[in-house]
N, C-alpha and C positions, 0 to 999 in steps of 0.2 A: 427482389432487393439483394444487393451484393453485401454480404455480412462483413467483408473486408474493408468497407468504407463507411464513414459516418453517414447517417441518414440525412443530415443537413449539409449539402454540398457547399454552402456558403461559409460554414464554420468547420474547419478541419478539426479532427479529434486529436487532442494532445497525446493521448496514450497510443493511438494508432501511429502517429508520427514517431513516437519512441520505438514502437514495435518494428517499424520499417527501418529505423536507424537514422532518420532525418534529424531527430533530437536524441542525444545520448545522455541518459541519466546515469547515476552511480549504481550500476548493476551489481547485484549480489548473487543472482542466479538467472540463467536463461536456458531454454531449450526451444524446440520448434513450436511449442504451443503456449508457453508461459514466459513471462519476464517478471523478475522481482527486483526492485530498486529502492533506494533510500528516498523517503519523503523529504522534500526540500524545506518543509516547515515542520520538523518532527516534534511530536508530543514529548518523546524521550529519545535519548541516544539509541540508535539502532532501529528506529521506527521504519518499517518496510512496507511497501505497497506491492501487491501481486496483481498483475493484469494478464488476461489472455491476449495473445497476439492478434487474434481475430476479434473484430468488433461485435460486442453485444452491449446494447445500451443499459440494460439492467441485469442484476445478478440472477433474477428469476428467468431470464432469457437464456442463460447458460445451459448447454446440454449437461445432463447429470454426470457423465464421465468427466467432463472438463471441470465442473464444479468440484468433483471429488479430488481431482488433481490439485486444484487451488487449495483445498483444505489440507491435503497431505503435505504439500509444500509449506503451508502455514505452520503445520505441526513441526516439521523439520527445522524451519527458521526459529520457531519458539524455543525448541530445545537448545539451539545455538545461543539464542539471546539469554536464556537462563544461565548457561555456563559463562558467557562473556560478561554479563552485567550483574550477576548475583541476585537476580529477582526470583521470587517464588511463583509469580503468575505472569502470564502474557495474555493480552487481549487480542482477540481475532474478531474482525467484523467486516462484513461486506458493506460497502457504502455506495458511492456514486453521486454524491451531492454536488461536488464541485465540477467534475468532468463526467458527462453522460456516457460512460464506458464502464462496464462491470469491473469493479476492483475491490480488493480486500486489503485491510490494514492489519499488520502484526506489530503490536506495541508492547514493549517491556513495561510492566506495571510497577512503578516505584511507589505511587500513592494510590489509594482506593479511588480517588477522584480523577485519575488520569483520563478515564473515559467516563463521561457523565450522561445523565438522562434528565430531561426537563421534568419528568414525572416526580422525582423525589427532591427537587430543589425547592426550598420554601420561598425564596425571594421572587417577587413578581417581575422585577426588571433585572436582567442580567447583562453584564457587559463582558466582552471577550477581547483579549489582546491578540493581535496578530502574532503568530509564532515566528521568531526570527529564523532566517536561513543561516545555518552555521558556516556557510562558505564552502567553496569547492575543495580546499585542502582538507578541511575536517571531514567533509562527506567522503572524499576519496579514502581517508584513513579508516573511517567506520565501515565503508564498503569492503575494504581489504580485510578487516578483522572478521566480518561476517562471512565473507567468501571462504576464508581459511577455516572457520569454525564449521562450515557445512561439509 
C-alpha cells in the first residue's frame, strides 16, 4: 500500500489534497511532515487542525515519532492560542470522524462545553447546529495572527 495516497482511489482524501497543495487552506504552520491550518467550521476563533502530510487513515496508524511531532506542534499552537485569545485551557484531540486521515484539533476553550462527550450529557436526544464558516477574509486574519504568535 502506498501511504501517500488514500486507500480508496474513488474518493480522494481532502487532507492529502491540502498536503499536496491542490487545495490551499489557511495555513498557520507547515514543514515537510506536518501542516496546521484553520478549521473552516471552528468551534472557537483560532481552532486549528494538524495533519501529517503523509496519509494515515487513523491516529493509531501514525508512527510514534510523527505522533510526537503532532503533539509537540499542538503544544506550541496551544501556547500561542492562550496568549492571543486569553483562555486558560486549550483542548487537544485526535479525531478522524469527518475525513479518514489522522488529524488533531487544537481548540481554545472558552466554555467547559466547547468539547463535549455523550457520556455526561443527560438529554437522550441531542441536536447540533452546523458551525458557520467565518469566511476567507476572517480566516486569513486569524491565520496571520496565529502565524505571528508562533
